C-alpha positions in Angstrom: 17.4 11.8 -17.4 15.7 8.7 -18.8 17.6 5.4 -18.5 18.3 4.3 -22.1 18.7 0.7 -21.0 15.1 0.6 -19.6 13.5 0.4 -23.0 16.1 -1.6 -25.0 13.4 -4.2 -25.8 11.3 -1.6 -27.4 14.1 -0.3 -29.6 15.0 -3.9 -30.4 11.3 -4.8 -31.2 11.7 -7.9 -29.0 8.9 -10.3 -30.0 6.9 -12.6 -27.7 7.7 -15.3 -30.3 11.4 -14.9 -29.5 10.7 -15.3 -25.8 8.7 -18.5 -26.5 11.5 -19.7 -28.7 14.1 -19.3 -26.0 12.0 -21.3 -23.6 11.4 -24.0 -26.2 15.1 -24.3 -27.0 15.9 -24.6 -23.3 13.4 -27.4 -23.0 14.2 -29.2 -26.3 17.9 -28.3 -26.8 17.2 -28.8 -30.5 16.1 -26.1 -33.1 14.0 -28.5 -35.1 12.0 -29.8 -32.1 11.7 -26.2 -30.7 10.4 -24.9 -34.1 7.9 -27.8 -34.2 6.6 -27.1 -30.7 5.9 -23.5 -31.8 4.5 -24.5 -35.2 7.3 -22.6 -37.0 9.6 -23.7 -39.8 13.2 -24.4 -38.7 14.6 -21.6 -40.9 12.2 -19.1 -39.3 13.2 -20.2 -35.8 16.9 -19.9 -36.7 16.3 -16.4 -38.1 14.4 -15.3 -34.9 17.3 -16.6 -32.8 20.0 -15.0 -35.0 18.1 -11.6 -34.9 18.1 -11.7 -31.1 21.8 -12.6 -30.8 22.7 -9.9 -33.4 20.7 -7.3 -31.6 22.2 -8.2 -28.1 25.7 -8.8 -29.7 26.1 -12.0 -27.8 25.8 -15.8 -28.3 22.8 -17.2 -26.5 23.4 -20.9 -27.3 26.5 -23.1 -28.0 25.8 -25.6 -30.8 27.3 -28.9 -29.6 26.9 -32.6 -30.5 24.6 -32.9 -27.5 22.4 -30.2 -28.8 22.0 -26.5 -28.2 23.4 -25.6 -24.7 22.5 -22.1 -23.3 25.5 -19.9 -22.6 25.6 -17.8 -19.5 23.9 -15.0 -21.5 21.4 -17.5 -22.8 20.5 -18.7 -19.2 19.9 -15.1 -18.2 17.7 -14.4 -21.1 15.7 -17.6 -20.6 15.2 -16.8 -16.9 13.8 -13.3 -17.8 11.8 -14.7 -20.7 10.0 -17.0 -18.3 9.4 -14.2 -15.8 8.0 -11.9 -18.5 5.7 -14.5 -19.9 4.4 -15.4 -16.4 3.7 -11.8 -15.8 1.8 -11.5 -19.1 -0.2 -14.6 -18.2 -1.2 -13.0 -14.8 -2.2 -9.8 -16.7 -4.5 -11.9 -18.9 -6.0 -13.6 -15.8 -6.6 -10.2 -14.2 -8.3 -8.9 -17.3 -10.6 -12.0 -17.6 -11.5 -11.5 -13.9 -12.2 -7.8 -14.5 -14.4 -8.5 -17.5 -16.3 -11.1 -15.6 -17.2 -8.5 -12.9 -14.5 -9.4 -10.3 -16.9 -11.3 -8.1 -14.3 -12.1 -5.5 -13.9 -10.8 -1.9 -11.3 -8.3 -0.6 -10.8 -7.9 3.1 -8.9 -4.7 4.0 -7.9 -3.3 7.4 -7.4 0.4 8.0 -6.6 2.8 10.8 -8.7 5.9 11.4 -7.0 8.6 9.3 -6.8 6.8 5.9 -10.2 5.3 6.8 -11.8 8.7 6.7 -10.9 9.7 3.1 -8.1 7.7 1.5 -9.8 4.3 1.5 -13.3 5.7 0.7 -11.9 7.5 -2.4 -10.1 4.3 -3.5 -13.2 2.1 -3.0 -15.3 4.6 -4.9 -12.9 4.3 -7.9 -12.8 0.5 -7.7 -16.5 0.2 -7.5 -16.9 2.1 -10.8 -14.7 -0.6 -12.5 -15.8 -3.7 -10.6 -19.2 -3.2 -9.0 -19.5 -7.0 -8.2 -16.4 -7.0 -6.1 -17.3 -7.5 -2.4 -15.1 -5.3 -0.3 -14.9 -5.8 3.5 -13.3 -3.0 5.6 -12.2 -3.4 9.3 -11.4 -0.1 11.1 -9.1 -0.8 14.1 -5.8 0.2 15.6 -2.6 -1.0 13.9 -1.7 -3.6 16.6 -5.2 -5.3 16.2 -5.0 -5.2 12.4 -1.5 -6.6 12.3 -2.6 -9.6 14.3 -5.5 -10.2 11.8 -3.2 -9.7 8.8 -0.7 -12.3 10.2 -3.5 -14.7 10.9 -4.6 -14.4 7.3 -8.1 -12.8 7.9 -7.0 -9.7 6.0 -5.7 -9.4 2.5 -3.8 -6.2 3.4 -4.0 -3.3 5.8 -3.3 0.5 5.7 -1.6 1.3 9.0 1.7 1.2 10.9 4.2 -1.5 11.6 4.9 -1.3 15.3 8.4 -1.9 16.8 7.4 -5.0 18.6 6.1 -6.8 15.5 7.9 -9.6 13.8 8.5 -8.0 10.4 10.0 -10.9 8.5 6.8 -11.7 6.6 5.6 -8.1 6.3 6.1 -5.7 3.3 5.6 -2.0 4.1 5.0 0.8 1.6 4.8 4.2 3.1 2.0 6.5 2.1 1.9 9.6 4.3 2.8 11.1 7.7 0.1 11.8 10.3 0.2 15.2 12.1 -2.2 15.8 14.9 -4.1 18.8 16.4 -6.1 19.7 19.5 -9.9 19.8 19.2 -12.9 20.8 21.3 -16.6 21.6 20.9 -17.8 24.3 18.6 -17.8 27.5 20.7 -15.2 26.1 23.2 -13.8 28.9 25.5 -10.3 28.3 24.0 -11.5 28.3 20.4 -10.6 31.9 19.7 -7.7 32.3 22.2 -4.8 34.3 21.0 -1.3 32.9 21.7 -2.7 29.6 23.0 0.0 27.5 24.7 0.1 24.0 26.3 0.2 25.6 29.8 -3.2 27.1 29.2 -4.6 23.7 28.4 -3.1 21.3 31.0 -5.8 22.0 33.6 -8.6 21.2 31.1 -10.3 17.8 30.9 -9.0 15.6 28.1 -10.1 12.6 26.2 -7.0 10.6 25.3 -6.0 7.2 23.9 -5.5 4.6 26.7 -2.3 4.3 28.7 0.2 2.2 26.9 -0.7 3.5 23.4 1.8 5.3 21.3 -0.3 8.5 21.0 -0.9 8.6 24.8 2.8 8.3 25.5 3.6 11.1 23.0 0.9 13.3 24.5 2.3 12.8 28.0 5.8 13.5 26.8 4.6 16.7 25.0 3.6 18.2 28.4 6.6 16.9 30.3 9.0 18.4 27.7 7.5 21.8 28.5 8.0 21.2 32.3 4.3 20.4 32.8 2.7 17.4 34.4 0.3 15.6 32.0 -3.4 16.2 32.5 -5.1 14.3 35.3 -8.7 14.9 34.4 -8.7 12.3 31.6 -11.2 10.0 29.9 -9.5 7.0 28.2 -11.1 5.9 24.9 -10.5 5.5 21.2 -14.2 5.1 20.3 -14.8 8.0 17.9 -18.6 8.1 18.4 -18.1 8.4 22.2 -15.4 11.0 21.7 -17.4 13.3 19.3 -20.5 13.0 21.6 -18.4 13.9 24.7 -16.7 16.8 23.0 -20.1 18.2 22.0 -21.5 18.0 25.5 -18.5 19.1 27.6 -15.5 21.4 27.5 -13.1 18.4 27.3 -10.3 18.5 24.7 -9.0 15.8 22.5 -6.0 15.1 20.2 -7.0 14.0 16.7 -5.1 13.4 13.4 -5.4 16.7 11.4 -7.2 14.9 8.5 -9.8 13.5 10.7 -10.3 16.7 12.6 -10.8 18.7 9.4 -13.5 16.2 8.4 -15.5 16.8 11.6 -14.8 20.5 11.6 -16.3 20.8 8.1 -19.4 19.0 9.5 -19.5 21.6 12.4 -19.2 18.8 14.9 -16.0 20.1 16.6 -13.5 22.9 16.3 -9.7 22.8 15.8 -8.0 24.9 18.5 -5.4 27.6 17.4 -2.3 25.8 18.6 0.3 23.8 16.7 1.0 20.7 18.8 4.7 19.6 18.8 3.9 15.9 18.2 2.8 13.7 15.3 2.1 10.1 14.8 4.5 7.9 12.7 3.8 7.6 9.0 1.3 5.0 7.9 1.4 2.8 4.7 0.2 -0.3 2.9 1.2 -3.5 4.8 1.0 -6.9 3.0 2.4 -10.4 3.8 5.2 -11.7 1.5 3.7 -15.2 1.7 0.2 -14.1 0.7 -0.7 -14.0 -3.0 -3.1 -11.2 -3.6 -6.2 -11.7 -5.7 -6.9 -9.5 -8.7 -9.5 -7.7 -6.7 -7.1 -7.0 -3.8 -4.5 -5.8 -6.3 -7.1 -3.5 -8.0 -8.0 -1.9 -4.6 -4.3 -1.5 -3.7 -3.6 0.3 -7.0 -6.5 2.6 -6.4 -5.2 3.4 -2.9 -1.8 4.3 -4.3 -3.4 6.6 -6.9 -5.6 8.2 -4.3 -2.6 8.7 -1.9 -0.7 10.5 -4.7 -3.6 12.8 -5.3 -4.2 13.6 -1.6 -0.8 13.7 -0.1 
């Protein structure tokens, strides 16, 4: 059900002029001086104020010998009028920047899964609107990107907030969860196996994230929970070019986010094995710093990421 309070200002036909008048009255405390400041006649200013008070059914100012003093309602409306006009001013600045080609620089960090399809889709959309905007992308793990974000070398990142991070200056907006799957080379002996289980795979060679990483810990626990010792024939790396090359030349297995695995499977570079792994990575999302004011270009790219995420996830 629609909240009828959310659009009261539309029903009331609230005018920008009335917002400006509230601010002028707060600064001048005199209807004549406020009207002069806005190049209005005093009767016109009085009518604008009366219309607003009648519509809200409250008194916004007390008329005293010392001038017009805002009531508690008046102070609330003045505060929101200032916020609304500030927001409209920022909108104008953004539009001016867009019309001039948005020639700024955006520096974004991203982890692998959203870096495969989400961010490219968002960048493609932004480049149609702002071809002059310079976009830098850094593809790394969340812990590396978080350090860069907190140092100020990134405008924002798409990744995870890890438990050990100081979150006081970080804002997190979840986008999607990240299930994983087992992959091997095209034509791998286990590719068409029926009823494939973890116990059938534990003796295989594996390419895994290094010890100490979240995914490695979860992979090890996956085997242990089924009463199996984790694989011992392991290559530790997160370098995707090395991983795909090794997978194509050996019978080693690897754990990849489903979205990334599908991308490589479509290119016939690797094959997704017929087993549903009982693990998944934590959800990822947009991470920004409270203390960092985003440029129009960064905000444009973030909006495009949100739209692309709704389409994809």
